[in-house]
C-alpha positions in Angstrom: -35.7 -31.9 -62.6 -32.8 -30.8 -64.8 -31.7 -32.6 -67.8 -28.6 -34.8 -67.7 -25.5 -32.8 -66.8 -23.2 -31.8 -69.7 -19.9 -33.5 -69.6 -16.3 -32.7 -70.5 -15.5 -33.5 -74.1 -19.0 -32.4 -75.4 -19.6 -29.4 -77.6 -20.6 -26.4 -75.4 -24.2 -25.3 -75.6 -24.5 -22.3 -77.9 -26.1 -19.1 -76.5 -27.0 -15.6 -77.6 -27.0 -13.0 -74.8 -26.5 -9.4 -73.9 -23.4 -8.1 -72.1 -23.0 -5.2 -69.7 -22.8 -2.7 -72.7 -25.9 -4.1 -74.4 -23.9 -5.8 -77.1 -24.9 -9.3 -78.3 -22.5 -12.1 -77.4 -22.8 -15.5 -79.1 -20.8 -18.5 -78.1 -20.2 -19.4 -81.7 -18.5 -16.0 -82.3 -15.9 -17.0 -79.7 -14.6 -19.9 -81.7 -10.8 -19.8 -82.2 -10.0 -18.8 -78.7 -10.4 -20.7 -75.5 -13.0 -19.3 -73.1 -13.3 -19.4 -69.3 -17.1 -19.3 -68.9 -17.9 -18.8 -65.2 -21.3 -18.7 -63.6 -21.8 -16.8 -60.4 -24.9 -16.0 -58.3 -25.0 -12.2 -57.9 -23.0 -9.0 -58.7 -21.3 -7.2 -55.8 -21.8 -9.9 -53.1 -18.7 -11.0 -51.1 -18.0 -14.4 -52.7 -18.8 -13.2 -56.2 -16.7 -10.0 -55.8 -13.7 -12.0 -54.6 -14.1 -14.4 -57.6 -14.5 -11.6 -60.1 -11.4 -9.7 -58.7 -9.4 -13.0 -58.7 -10.2 -13.3 -62.4 -9.3 -9.6 -62.9 -6.0 -9.9 -61.1 -5.0 -13.0 -63.1 -6.6 -11.9 -66.4 -3.3 -11.2 -68.2 -2.0 -14.7 -67.3 -5.3 -16.1 -68.8 -5.4 -13.9 -71.9 -1.7 -14.7 -72.6 -2.9 -18.3 -73.2 -5.2 -17.3 -76.0 -8.1 -17.4 -73.5 -10.9 -15.0 -72.8 -13.0 -14.7 -69.6 -16.8 -14.3 -69.5 -18.8 -14.1 -66.4 -22.5 -15.0 -66.3 -25.1 -14.2 -63.7 -28.9 -13.4 -63.6 -28.2 -9.7 -63.0 -29.3 -7.1 -65.5 -27.2 -4.9 -67.7 -27.2 -1.9 -65.3 -26.1 -4.1 -62.4 -23.3 -5.7 -64.5 -22.1 -2.3 -65.6 -21.9 -0.9 -62.1 -20.1 -4.1 -60.9 -17.6 -4.0 -63.7 -16.9 -0.3 -63.2 -16.6 -0.5 -59.4 -14.0 -3.3 -59.5 -12.3 -2.4 -62.8 -13.2 -5.8 -64.4 -11.6 -6.1 -67.8 -13.8 -8.9 -69.2 -17.3 -9.4 -70.4 -20.2 -10.0 -68.1 -23.3 -11.6 -69.6 -26.9 -11.0 -68.5 -28.8 -14.2 -68.0 -31.9 -12.7 -66.4 -34.2 -15.6 -67.3 -31.5 -18.2 -66.4 -31.6 -19.6 -70.0 -27.8 -20.1 -70.2 -27.6 -21.3 -66.7 -30.2 -24.0 -67.5 -28.3 -25.0 -70.7 -25.1 -25.5 -68.6 -27.1 -27.2 -65.8 -26.0 -24.7 -63.1 -29.5 -23.4 -62.2 -30.1 -25.6 -59.2 -32.2 -26.1 -56.0 -30.2 -24.4 -53.2 -30.6 -24.2 -49.5 -29.7 -21.4 -47.2 -30.9 -20.8 -43.6 -33.4 -23.7 -43.9 -35.0 -22.2 -47.0 -35.0 -23.8 -50.5 -34.8 -21.7 -53.6 -33.6 -21.9 -57.2 -30.3 -20.2 -58.0 -26.9 -20.4 -59.6 -24.5 -23.0 -58.5 -21.1 -21.4 -58.8 -19.5 -23.2 -61.7 -16.7 -22.7 -64.3 -16.3 -24.2 -67.8 -13.2 -24.1 -69.8 -14.2 -24.3 -73.5 -11.5 -24.9 -76.1 -11.0 -23.2 -79.5 -13.4 -25.6 -81.2 -16.1 -25.0 -78.6 -15.6 -28.3 -76.9 -15.8 -28.4 -73.1 -12.3 -29.0 -71.9 -12.9 -28.9 -68.1 -15.8 -28.4 -65.8 -15.7 -27.1 -62.2 -18.9 -27.5 -60.3 -19.8 -26.3 -56.8 -16.8 -24.0 -57.0 -15.2 -22.7 -53.8 -13.8 -19.2 -54.5 -10.6 -19.7 -52.4 -7.8 -20.9 -54.8 -10.2 -21.4 -57.7 -8.3 -19.1 -60.0 -5.2 -21.3 -59.5 -7.2 -24.3 -60.5 -8.2 -22.5 -63.7 -4.6 -21.5 -64.5 -3.3 -25.0 -64.0 -5.9 -26.3 -66.5 -5.1 -23.8 -69.3 
């Protein structure tokens, strides 16, 4: 069973991870800018690709609001690099191969598909403010129109 879900208004859980280029990313290093931290199940799958491209297509509207975008999935560095290059994504993708960050944000959940149960990422987005406090949480995200929800909350 997962710990109690984190809530809006709480300080975001810190993490140290590797991005698609092998660089270390720490949440605390992002202080001073808002962050859209979005969790997605898998690189280069239909829903995840649409979501990633929606963020890409609206990235200037997001960055104009002193906000950066970071995607998180269990994929490895090589997969992230290919995904980022293939779709010309202009933001950081973080490798969470052991689902450590996903567990901290309580998005690693029991899922069901075609009658089978398995553990995986529940598509979720967190808007984290300049002082690293969680401003807004979107759980069980539906990709369609999600980018507009994000923009209206920045």
